[in-house]
C-alpha positions as CSV (number, residue, x, y, z in Angstrom):
1,M,4.4,-0.5,-3.5
2,S,2.2,-2.5,-1.5
3,Y,3.4,-1.8,1.9
4,V,0.9,0.1,4.3
5,I,2.8,3.0,5.8
6,R,0.9,4.0,8.7
7,S,1.9,5.7,12.4
8,V,2.0,2.9,15.2
9,R,-0.4,2.3,17.7
10,A,0.3,2.2,21.6
11,E,-0.1,-1.4,21.7
12,E,2.5,-2.3,19.2
13,W,5.2,-1.7,21.5
14,L,6.5,-5.7,21.1
15,Q,7.0,-4.9,17.5
16,V,8.3,-1.9,18.2
17,K,11.2,-3.0,20.3
18,E,11.8,-6.1,17.8
19,L,12.6,-3.3,14.9
20,R,14.4,-1.3,17.2
21,L,16.6,-4.3,18.1
22,I,17.0,-5.7,14.6
23,A,18.2,-1.9,13.6
24,L,20.6,-1.9,16.4
25,R,22.4,-5.1,14.7
26,D,22.8,-3.5,11.2
27,P,26.0,-3.3,10.5
28,V,26.0,0.3,10.5
29,A,24.3,0.6,13.5
30,H,27.3,2.4,15.4
31,L,27.2,5.1,12.9
32,A,23.3,5.6,13.3
33,Y,22.2,5.4,16.6
34,L,23.2,6.5,19.8
35,E,22.5,3.6,21.8
36,T,23.7,0.2,21.4
37,Y,21.9,-3.7,21.0
38,E,23.0,-3.8,24.6
39,Q,21.4,-0.5,26.2
40,A,18.1,-1.6,24.5
41,V,17.8,-5.3,25.3
42,A,18.2,-4.7,28.9
43,R,15.3,-2.0,28.8
44,T,12.1,-3.4,30.7
45,D,8.5,-3.6,28.9
46,D,7.7,-0.9,30.5
47,Y,10.1,1.4,28.9
48,W,8.9,0.0,25.7
49,R,5.1,0.6,26.3
50,E,5.8,4.5,27.1
51,R,8.0,4.7,24.4
52,T,5.5,3.7,22.0
53,A,2.6,5.2,23.8
54,R,4.5,8.6,23.1
55,A,5.2,8.1,19.6
56,A,1.5,6.3,18.6
57,E,-1.0,7.6,16.3
58,G,-3.1,10.2,17.7
59,A,0.3,12.1,19.6
60,D,0.8,15.3,19.3
61,S,4.7,15.8,20.3
62,A,6.2,12.3,18.4
63,Q,5.0,10.4,15.8
64,Q,6.6,7.3,14.6
65,I,5.9,6.1,10.9
66,I,6.3,2.3,10.1
67,A,6.0,0.4,6.8
68,E,4.4,-2.6,7.0
69,A,5.0,-5.6,4.3
70,P,1.9,-7.1,3.0
71,D,2.9,-10.4,5.4
72,G,2.5,-8.0,8.5
73,R,6.2,-7.8,8.7
74,W,7.6,-4.4,9.8
75,V,10.2,-3.4,7.3
76,G,11.0,-0.1,7.9
77,S,10.5,3.3,10.2
78,V,11.0,6.7,11.2
79,T,10.4,8.6,14.1
80,V,9.5,12.6,14.1
81,L,10.2,14.2,17.9
82,V,8.6,17.7,18.4
83,E,10.7,20.2,19.7
84,E,9.2,23.5,21.0
85,P,10.8,27.0,20.5
86,G,12.2,27.9,24.1
87,T,13.3,24.6,25.1
88,T,16.4,23.0,25.0
89,D,17.4,20.4,22.8
90,W,19.5,16.8,23.5
91,A,22.9,18.4,22.6
92,G,22.1,21.2,25.0
93,H,21.0,23.8,22.1
94,A,18.4,26.3,22.5
95,V,15.1,25.3,20.4
96,E,14.7,28.7,18.4
97,C,11.7,27.4,16.3
98,K,8.8,24.8,16.3
99,Q,10.8,22.0,14.5
100,G,10.4,18.3,14.0
101,H,13.6,16.2,14.4
102,L,13.8,13.0,12.6
103,V,15.3,10.1,14.8
104,G,15.5,6.0,14.3
105,V,15.7,6.2,10.5
106,F,15.8,2.5,9.7
107,V,14.6,0.3,6.5
108,R,15.8,-3.6,6.6
109,P,18.8,-4.3,4.4
110,E,16.7,-6.4,2.0
111,E,14.0,-3.3,0.8
112,R,16.9,-0.7,0.7
113,G,16.9,1.1,-2.7
114,S,13.5,0.1,-3.4
115,G,11.8,3.5,-2.7
116,L,10.5,2.8,0.6
117,T,12.6,5.0,2.5
118,E,11.2,8.0,0.1
119,V,8.2,6.8,1.3
120,L,8.4,7.0,4.7
121,F,10.1,10.2,4.7
122,D,7.0,11.5,2.5
123,A,4.5,10.4,5.4
124,V,6.8,11.5,8.4
125,L,7.2,15.1,6.8
126,D,3.6,15.4,5.9
127,W,2.7,14.4,9.4
128,S,5.4,17.6,10.6
129,W,3.9,19.9,8.4
130,A,0.3,19.1,9.3
131,H,1.6,19.5,13.2
132,G,2.7,23.0,12.1
133,V,6.3,22.4,12.4
134,E,8.4,25.0,10.5
135,R,11.6,23.2,9.6
136,V,12.5,19.5,10.3
137,R,16.3,18.3,11.1
138,L,18.0,15.1,11.5
139,F,21.5,14.5,12.9
140,V,24.0,12.0,10.7
141,H,27.2,10.7,11.8
142,E,30.0,12.5,9.8
143,E,30.9,8.6,8.2
144,N,27.6,7.6,7.3
145,G,28.0,8.2,3.8
146,R,25.2,6.2,2.3
147,A,22.9,8.3,4.8
148,Y,24.1,11.7,4.4
149,R,23.7,11.1,0.7
150,F,19.8,9.9,0.9
151,Y,19.1,12.8,3.4
152,R,20.8,15.3,1.0
153,R,18.7,13.9,-1.9
154,V,15.5,14.2,-0.6
155,G,16.2,17.5,0.0
156,F,18.2,18.3,3.6
157,Q,20.7,20.8,3.5
158,P,23.9,21.1,6.3
159,S,23.0,24.0,8.5
160,G,26.7,24.3,9.8
161,V,25.9,22.6,13.2
162,T,27.7,19.8,14.4
163,V,27.7,18.0,17.6
164,P,31.1,16.0,19.1
165,L,30.3,12.2,19.9
166,E,31.4,11.5,23.4
167,G,34.5,10.1,23.7
168,S,35.4,10.7,19.9
169,E,36.8,13.1,17.8
170,K,33.9,12.3,15.6
171,R,30.7,14.4,15.3
172,E,27.2,14.2,14.1
173,V,26.3,16.7,11.4
174,E,22.9,18.9,11.9
175,L,20.9,18.8,8.3
176,V,17.5,20.4,7.8
177,L,14.7,20.8,5.7
178,E,12.8,24.3,5.6
179,R,9.0,24.3,5.4
180,E,8.2,25.8,1.9
C-alpha cells in the first residue's frame, strides 16, 4: 500500500474540513455521524482551525489519523478522543477508566475494501495504547451493518451499552476493544 498514514498537522485545517464535508455527503452519513453536512458547512474557519489543532500531531487528548494517497489527496481518516476517568462522556455516562473514543471514521468509497480502513485502525490503536488508554470504544448506529461488521472483524465487541438517538426510536450501540 503506497499511502502515507499519519497524524494531521494543525495547519491542515482546510484539508480536515474538506474531508469531513466529503464524509458528510456519503450516502450512509445519516447513520454514521451525529452532524449533518449543513451544520458542518456553516461552521466558521476558526472552528475548523481549533478542531484540527486539538487533534493534531503532538496533542495528548485527541489525535486524527489520515491516509494520504501518493497524489496528496486525503482518502481516509479516523479520530480518537481520550476520555479520562471521573469525567462524563457525550451521552452523560460516567467514564470509569482512561479510554479512547473513536469518532469520524471515513474512507472514500473508491478505497473501501482495499485494507486501508484496517491500516487506519492499526495506527489509531497504536497511538491509543501508547498514550495509556485501557480500552478503545466507538458507537455505531444499529442500522449501519457494514460498519458494525467491520468493527467486529477487527476485534471490537458489544459492551451492552446503547444510546437512544434524539427524536428517534433508533439507537447507537457501543463496541469496545480492551487492551491486551
